[in-house]
C-alpha positions as CSV (number, residue, x, y, z in Angstrom):
1,M,-5.2,3.2,16.6
2,T,-7.3,0.1,16.6
3,G,-6.2,-3.5,16.3
4,K,-8.8,-4.4,13.8
5,I,-7.8,-6.2,10.6
6,D,-10.6,-7.1,8.2
7,E,-10.8,-10.2,6.1
8,G,-9.3,-8.5,3.1
9,T,-6.4,-7.4,5.2
10,A,-5.7,-10.8,6.4
11,D,-5.8,-12.2,2.9
12,D,-3.3,-9.5,1.9
13,A,-1.1,-10.0,4.9
14,V,-1.0,-13.7,5.6
15,Q,-0.8,-16.2,2.7
16,T,0.8,-19.6,3.4
17,D,0.8,-22.5,0.9
18,L,2.0,-25.4,3.0
19,R,0.6,-28.7,1.8
20,F,-0.6,-31.2,4.3
21,E,-1.1,-35.0,4.2
22,R,-2.8,-37.3,6.6
23,V,-0.3,-39.9,7.9
24,A,-1.4,-42.4,10.5
25,G,-4.3,-40.1,11.4
26,R,-2.0,-37.2,12.0
27,R,-1.3,-34.1,10.0
28,R,2.1,-33.9,8.5
29,T,3.7,-31.0,6.6
30,T,4.9,-31.9,3.2
31,M,8.4,-30.4,2.7
32,P,9.3,-28.5,-0.5
33,S,11.7,-31.3,-1.6
34,E,8.9,-33.8,-1.3
35,L,6.6,-31.6,-3.4
36,E,9.3,-31.4,-6.0
37,A,9.7,-35.2,-6.0
38,D,5.9,-35.5,-6.3
39,T,5.6,-33.3,-9.3
40,M,9.0,-34.0,-11.1
41,P,8.0,-37.1,-13.1
42,T,5.1,-35.4,-14.9
43,L,6.2,-31.7,-14.5
44,T,2.6,-30.9,-13.7
45,A,1.9,-28.3,-11.0
46,T,-0.3,-29.8,-8.3
47,K,-2.8,-27.7,-6.3
48,P,-2.1,-28.0,-2.6
49,A,-4.6,-30.4,-0.9
50,C,-5.5,-27.6,1.6
51,Y,-4.1,-24.4,2.9
52,W,-3.1,-23.4,6.4
53,P,-6.2,-21.5,7.8
54,L,-5.8,-17.8,8.0
55,P,-5.5,-16.6,11.6
56,T,-8.2,-14.5,13.2
57,P,-7.3,-10.8,14.0
58,E,-6.9,-11.8,17.6
59,E,-4.3,-14.4,16.7
60,V,-2.1,-12.0,14.6
61,F,1.1,-10.8,16.3
62,R,1.3,-7.2,15.3
63,I,4.6,-5.4,15.0
64,S,4.8,-1.8,16.1
65,V,6.4,0.8,13.8
66,D,9.2,1.3,16.3
67,R,10.0,-2.4,16.2
68,Y,9.7,-2.5,12.4
69,D,12.2,0.4,12.1
70,R,14.6,-1.4,14.5
71,M,14.4,-4.5,12.3
72,L,15.3,-2.5,9.3
73,E,18.2,-0.7,11.0
74,S,19.6,-4.0,12.3
75,G,19.4,-5.7,8.9
76,S,16.9,-8.2,10.0
77,L,14.8,-6.9,7.2
78,G,16.4,-5.6,4.0
79,E,15.9,-1.9,3.1
80,D,15.3,-3.0,-0.5
81,D,12.9,-5.8,0.3
82,P,9.5,-5.1,-1.4
83,I,7.6,-4.9,1.9
84,E,5.7,-2.4,4.0
85,L,4.0,-2.4,7.4
86,L,0.2,-2.2,7.3
87,S,-1.8,-2.4,10.5
88,G,1.2,-4.1,12.2
89,V,1.6,-6.8,9.6
90,I,4.5,-6.9,7.2
91,V,3.1,-7.4,3.7
92,W,4.5,-7.7,0.2
93,K,4.1,-4.7,-2.0
94,M,2.3,-5.3,-5.2
95,P,4.4,-5.8,-8.4
96,K,4.5,-2.9,-10.9
97,N,3.8,-3.4,-14.6
98,P,4.9,-0.8,-17.2
99,K,1.5,0.9,-17.2
100,H,1.7,1.5,-13.4
101,S,5.2,2.9,-13.6
102,T,4.2,5.2,-16.5
103,V,1.2,6.6,-14.6
104,V,3.3,7.2,-11.5
105,R,5.9,9.2,-13.5
106,R,3.1,11.2,-15.1
107,C,1.5,12.0,-11.8
108,Q,4.8,13.0,-10.3
109,R,5.7,15.3,-13.2
110,L,2.3,17.0,-13.2
111,I,2.2,17.5,-9.5
112,E,5.7,18.8,-9.2
113,G,4.8,21.5,-11.7
114,L,1.9,22.7,-9.5
115,I,2.8,22.3,-5.8
116,P,3.6,25.5,-4.0
117,A,7.0,26.4,-2.6
118,G,7.9,24.6,0.6
119,W,6.6,21.2,-0.6
120,H,8.2,18.3,-2.5
121,V,7.2,15.0,-4.0
122,R,8.5,11.7,-2.7
123,K,8.1,8.4,-4.7
124,E,7.7,5.0,-3.0
125,E,9.3,6.3,0.3
126,P,8.0,5.5,3.8
127,V,5.5,7.5,5.7
128,R,5.7,6.8,9.4
129,I,2.3,6.5,11.0
130,P,2.4,5.4,14.7
131,D,1.7,3.0,16.1
132,Y,1.4,0.2,13.5
133,D,1.9,1.6,10.0
134,E,4.7,2.5,7.7
135,P,3.3,2.4,4.2
136,E,5.3,3.3,1.1
137,P,2.8,5.1,-1.2
138,D,3.5,5.5,-4.8
139,L,3.6,9.3,-4.4
140,A,3.4,11.7,-1.4
141,V,3.5,15.4,-1.3
142,I,5.6,16.3,1.7
143,R,6.3,19.5,3.6
144,G,9.7,21.1,3.4
145,D,12.7,19.6,1.5
146,D,14.7,16.5,1.7
147,R,17.1,17.8,4.4
148,L,14.4,17.7,7.0
149,Y,14.1,13.9,6.6
150,E,17.8,12.9,6.6
151,N,17.3,11.2,10.0
152,Q,13.5,10.5,10.1
153,H,10.7,9.6,7.9
154,P,7.9,12.1,7.4
155,G,4.8,11.6,9.6
156,P,1.1,12.4,9.0
157,R,1.5,16.1,9.9
158,D,4.1,16.4,7.1
159,V,1.8,15.0,4.4
160,G,-0.3,17.2,2.1
161,L,-1.4,14.4,-0.3
162,I,-0.9,10.7,-0.9
163,I,-1.4,9.0,-4.2
164,E,-1.7,5.3,-4.9
165,V,-1.8,4.1,-8.5
166,A,-4.0,1.0,-8.4
167,E,-4.5,-2.0,-10.7
168,S,-3.7,-5.3,-8.9
169,S,-3.6,-3.3,-5.6
170,L,-7.1,-1.7,-6.1
171,T,-8.7,-3.7,-3.3
172,R,-5.9,-2.9,-0.8
173,D,-5.7,0.8,-1.8
174,R,-9.5,1.3,-1.6
175,G,-9.7,-0.6,1.6
176,L,-6.9,-1.1,4.1
177,K,-4.7,1.8,2.9
178,R,-7.7,4.2,2.8
179,E,-8.5,3.3,6.4
180,I,-4.9,3.8,7.5
181,Y,-4.6,7.2,5.8
182,A,-7.9,8.3,7.1
183,R,-7.1,7.3,10.7
184,A,-3.8,9.2,10.4
185,G,-5.6,12.3,9.3
186,I,-4.0,12.5,5.9
187,P,-5.9,15.5,4.4
188,A,-6.1,14.3,0.8
189,Y,-5.8,10.8,-0.8
190,W,-6.1,9.9,-4.5
191,V,-6.6,6.4,-5.9
192,V,-5.7,6.5,-9.6
193,N,-7.8,3.6,-10.6
194,L,-6.4,2.0,-13.8
195,V,-9.1,-0.7,-13.8
196,D,-12.0,1.7,-14.2
197,R,-9.9,4.6,-15.7
198,Q,-10.8,7.1,-13.1
199,V,-9.5,9.0,-10.1
200,E,-11.1,8.6,-6.7
201,S,-10.3,11.6,-4.6
202,Y,-10.7,11.3,-0.8
203,A,-10.4,14.4,1.4
204,D,-10.9,15.8,4.9
205,P,-11.3,12.7,7.1
206,V,-13.8,13.0,10.0
207,G,-13.6,10.7,13.0
208,G,-10.9,8.6,11.4
209,A,-12.8,8.0,8.1
210,Y,-13.0,9.7,4.8
211,P,-16.4,10.8,3.4
212,A,-17.4,9.3,0.1
213,P,-14.9,10.2,-2.6
214,K,-15.3,12.3,-5.7
215,V,-15.1,9.9,-8.6
216,L,-13.6,11.6,-11.6
217,S,-13.7,10.2,-15.2
218,E,-11.3,10.9,-18.1
219,S,-13.3,14.0,-19.1
220,D,-12.9,15.5,-15.6
221,S,-10.1,17.3,-13.8
222,V,-8.9,16.6,-10.3
223,E,-8.2,19.5,-7.9
224,L,-4.8,19.5,-6.4
225,I,-5.3,20.9,-2.9
226,I,-2.4,21.5,-0.6
227,E,-3.1,22.7,3.0
228,G,-6.6,23.9,2.0
229,D,-5.5,25.9,-1.1
230,M,-6.0,24.8,-4.6
231,A,-2.6,24.5,-6.3
232,G,-4.1,23.7,-9.7
233,L,-6.2,21.3,-11.8
234,I,-4.9,18.1,-13.4
235,S,-6.8,16.4,-16.2
236,V,-7.6,12.8,-15.4
237,A,-6.9,11.9,-19.1
238,D,-3.4,13.3,-18.7
239,L,-2.7,10.8,-15.9
240,L,-3.8,7.7,-17.7
241,T,-2.3,5.6,-20.4
242,R,-4.1,4.9,-23.6
243,P,-6.9,2.3,-23.4
């Protein structure tokens, strides 16, 4: 597991909107109350004068998945907080609009009707990938039943397929998350791309990277492959909402 975080990852992971002013030749942080006072008379939002510069990858303090789990167990982080651990950085999960939620439900229903015995579908639940990742994919096809995971999250060897439904999260799902799942050896990964109305199917990572994906349009069907066996075909059009 490498410590590299690309520029897109840093943008996703670290965003700070502190406003600064020059006072007597020194930089001073403008407090939120002062910002409110500045804007209250006109009720006009003001663009910050500048932004705190993003740290370089070497400056980022990365949190291990073990430490992240301890923070959740201790209550330092809330279990219901919309966050996940990606490359050692705690990031906000993208908000979900009705279209996203509808497509996730459709995917879940169609996959549950096809997967073989001994597998189940989990929705927005953690997958533990040592040493620095605990994503919460939209859907994951997991080996066994829920009873196996009463005291632990599934790991890479328990995963047959991960699906991310992508609109506002498309850059992250195609980039950082694809890299995480490939390094972990996740055998199959779908990006249900709501922007371009297609499914991008990644499979069989080699050397910690997926080969180029199969890009499937609305007239195509995507193969549902679990542990090397095709469980069925799903029409891409059946996954998507109306244009």
